[in-house]
N, C-alpha and C positions, 0 to 999 in steps of 0.2 A: 591418793597421790603417792603414798609410799608403795603401794602395790604396783603402780605404773613405773615408779623409779626402779623397783626391784626387777620388773620385767625388762625395762630398758637396759639395766645393768647386765642381766643375764644374756641379752641378745648382742649388745655392742661391746661392753667392757669385759665381761667375764663369760664369754660364750661357752655353753656346755655342749660338747660334741656327743653325737649319738655313739654309744658304746657298741650296740649290737644292731646291725642293719638286717633287714629281712632278707632271707635267702631266696625268696620267690618274687616274681614280677606280678604286677597287677594284671587283671584280665584284659581281654581285647576291647571290652566296652570302654574302659578308662582311657586307653591309648587312642581309640577312635574318637572319643570326645575331645581330646587334646588336638587331634588333627582337624576336626571341624572348627574348633575355636581359632586355630591358627589361620585357616582359610577365611574365616569370617572377618578377622581383623585386618585382612589384606584387601578389603573392599575399597572402592573409589567413592567419589562424591556424587551428588545429584540423587534424584529419586530412584534411578535404577541401581546406583551404588548402594543406597540404603536398603533396597530389597535384597541385594546380594549379601550385605552384612548381616541383617536380621534373619535372613533365611538360614545361614550357616550357624549363627549363634543359637537359634532355636533348636536346631538338631544337636549342637554341642552340649547345651545345658540339659537337654533331655537325656543324653547319654550319661552325663555325670550323675543326674538324679537316679537313673536306672542302676548305675554302678553303686551309688550309696545305698540303694535299697536291697540289692542282691548280694554284692561282695563285701562292701565296707560295713553294712548293717549299722549305719549311723543315721539317726533320725534328723540330726541337724544338717548333715550333708544332703540328705534327700529333700528336706524342707526348703533350704535356701535355693538349691538348684531348680526345684520345681517352681518356686516363685519366679526366678529369673526366666525359666522356660515359658511360663504363662505371659510374662510381660513382653518378651520378644515375640511371642505368637500373636498377641494383640496388636503390637506395632506392625508386624508383617501384614496382618489382615487389613489394617488401616491403609497401608501403602498400596496394597493390591486393589482396595476399593477405589482409590483415586486413579489408579491406572486402568481401571476397567474401560472397555470401549463399548459405548452404547451403539447399537446398530442405527446408522443413518440411512435415509433413502439414497439411492444411487447418485442422484444429482448432487446432493450435499457432500457425499463422499468424494466425488470427482472435483467439486469446488475446493474442498480442503487440500487435495493433492495438487491442484493447479495453482492456487493462489496463496494459501496460508502455509502449507508445509514448506515451500521454498524460503519463506520468510521466518521459519522456525517459530510459528505462532503456537503456543501451548494448546493442547486439546480442550482444556476446560475453558479457555478464553473463546475458542471457536464455538463451543457449546452455548456460551452466552450470546454470541452474535446470531447463531441460528435460532435461539430461543426468542430473540427480539423480532424476527420475521415470522414467528409462529410455525416454522418448519413447513410452510406452504409453498408449493411451486405453481405459479400461475401460467396460463398459456395465452397465446395470441394466434388467431387463425390468419391465413394469408390475406393481405390487404386490410386487415383490421388495424385500427389506429390505437396507439397507446396514449397519445396526447394530441390535442388539436390546438393550433396556433390561436392565441388570444382567448381561448375558452376554458381549457383544462387548468385547474388550479395546481400549484406546486405544493403538494401535501404529502409527498413520499419520496423515497430514493430507491431506485430499482437497479438490478444487476442482471444482465442477460446471460442465460445459461446455454441456450442453443438457438439456432436460426440466424436471421439477419434483419436489421431494422434500418429503414431508409429515413433520413432526416432531411426535411425540406422547409423552405420559407418562401411564402408568396408563390407557391407552386414550383419553385426552383430547387433542384437537388443540391444539397450541401455536402453530405458525407454519409457513410454507413456506420452502423454500430454492430460490431462483431461479437461472438460469444466471449464471455469473461471480460466484458466491458460494462461500465455503468451506462444506463440509458439517459440519465438526466443529471449528470455531475455538474455541468455549467449552471443549471438552474438551482441546484442545491447550494453551490458556493455563492450564488449571486444574492441570496437572501440571508438576513440575520434571523435568529430564532424567533424574534417578535414580529417579523415582517411577513407579509403575504404577497403573492404574485401569481401570474399566469404564464403559461408557456408561450414563448415567442417563436416557436418552431412546431412543426407537425412531425410526429414520429409514426411511421407506418410499417407494418411487418411485410417484408417481401416474401416470406415463406412462413410455414408454421414454426412458431418460436415459443420458448418457455423462459420465464424469468422469476426471480424472487424480489420481494419488495419489503422495505421497512417503513412503517408509518413515521411521519416526520417527528411528531411530538415524542413518540416512544423511543425513537433513535436518539433524539437530543437528550433525553433523560439518561439513556445508557452511556452516551459520550461524556456527560457531565459526571457520572458516577465512576466510570472506569477510565482512568487516564491513559492506560496502555491502549485500549480500544480506540480512544480518540486520536492518539498519534498514528495508529494503524490506518484508520480511515482517512486521516489527513494525507498520508503518503499515497494511498491508493487513489484518492480523488485527484490529487495534484498530478500524478502520473497519467491518469485517464484524460484529464483536461488537456495536458500537453500533447498527448497522442491525437486528440481531435483537432487541435490547432495546427499541428504539423500536417495532418491529412488535408486540411483546407489549404494550407500553404502549397502542398504538392499539387493540388487541383489548379491553383492559380499558375503555378510554374508550367504545367502541361498546357494551359490555355494560352498564355501570353509569352512564354519563354523567359520570364523574369522571375527571379526568386525574391520574394518580399521579406522584409524583416518582421517577424511575427510579434516583436515586442512593441510595435508602434500602433497608433490608432487604426481603426477599421477601414478597410477598402471594400466594404460590402458592395458599393456601387459598381466596383469592377466586375462583380459576379452578375450584374444586372443585364438587361437586354442590350441591343445594339446601340441605343442612344447613349447608354453609359459608356460603351466602348469608344464612341466618338468623342465624348468628353475627355476620356483618358488620352486619346490621340492628340487632342488640342493641347493638353497639359504637356505631353511629350514634345510637341513641336515648339512650345514656348521654352522648354528647357534646352532645346537644341539651338534656338535662335539667340538666346542670351549669351552663350560663350562665343558665338560667331561675331557678335557685335563688339565684344571686348578684345578681339585679337588685333584691331587696328588696321586690318587689310580691307575690310569692307567699309563703305561710307557710313557716317553717323546719320542720325535722324535729321539734323539740320542740313547737312550736305545733300541729302536726298531730296529735301524740300526745295532747295534752290537750284538744283541741277536739272537741266532740261531733259525731256524724255529721250531725245535723239542724240544725246552726247555720245561722242565716239570714245573709244578706249578699249583696251583689252579687257575681256570679261574675266572676272575672277571666279574661279570654280568655288562652289559652295563648300564651306568647311563643315565637316560633320564630326563634331567632337564626341568623345566618349562620354556617355551619360554617367555621371558619378553616382555611386551608391548613396542613397539618402542617409543623412546622419541619424543615428539612433537616439540622440538626446532629445528630450521633450522640454517644452517650456515649463515654467514653474506653476502653470495654471492647474495642473492635475498630476496625479501619480500615475506612472505607466502601468503599474500592477493593478491599480483600481480600475483604470480604463480598460485594461485587458480583461479583467474579470467581468465587468459589466457588459462589455461588447460580446464576449463569448457566451454569456448567459442569454442576452437578448437576441442576438442574431446568429450565434454560432458561426460567425464569419471570421475569416482570418484577419489577423492584425497586420496592417500594411503601412507603408510610409506616408508621412505627411508630404506637403508640396515641396518639391526639390528646390533648395535655395539657389538663386542666381549666382553665377561665378563673378 
């Protein structure tokens, strides 16, 4: 304690100034070491910033150790700086080991650039995702089916890499699946981990296609283990399902000239044959007649019953009111999101309006 007090007194209270300064400057190695240390401590954050910092510190401490061995001839200077040099070298090697880029097949490299890199997904996370699918790329020949309606079980999740897949139900075309889209996202979202089910649609390759697939149980284990990957798949699946629903909605718009609200229950019968179209026409006529009766210019039901067929009078032109957009509110019997998800999984049909309420 007394020695420390004496040293503190010599430094702070009674500083002893150097009486004789050296007349010569240290060698170039010493000044080069100071320059490398200065550059090293100016590094940034993150893994690349750490590589920058430890890279310059490694060179700087090596230069000081070399100076202590050659010029200063001090074993303590050489020993301490050599220890610091080895520590920085090991840390630099550890960082470079994590930054190494394992060679991926071309398909997986393109997949990372198209999907994961724009979302700033770390490379080690992408490696876990690729590892789950066993780094295998599967292929479908032209007119080969990926899933058959009512027969193929839902036991995997697949992602299309190239080609084009046609989705149909009861022999009727619904929509296409294009590259970098999920093949069976509605089916995946429709089931809980403990449930089982079969496809309600048929998926057929329109040309030679390739895809990757994750086994269902193995992917569920990965999602339960890695929360970041679970959030990533949730975002990708939600976006993919919305794209499929909007594609179906555009198909209805092109067919009937009406744009339906995709948040409402299914109008799959609208996509059916001509008989279904006649049913839709009847519903439309009922919607048009209801406002006409409420205007007061046309006779009521009772007046029409008592009025003779040959009654004279000016004919009133039929009123063609504008058909209002159906209300997007649902009754309390079910959740719209639950109905949406079940309908999309079973029929992959667009979500369409309920019966239009009378005015």
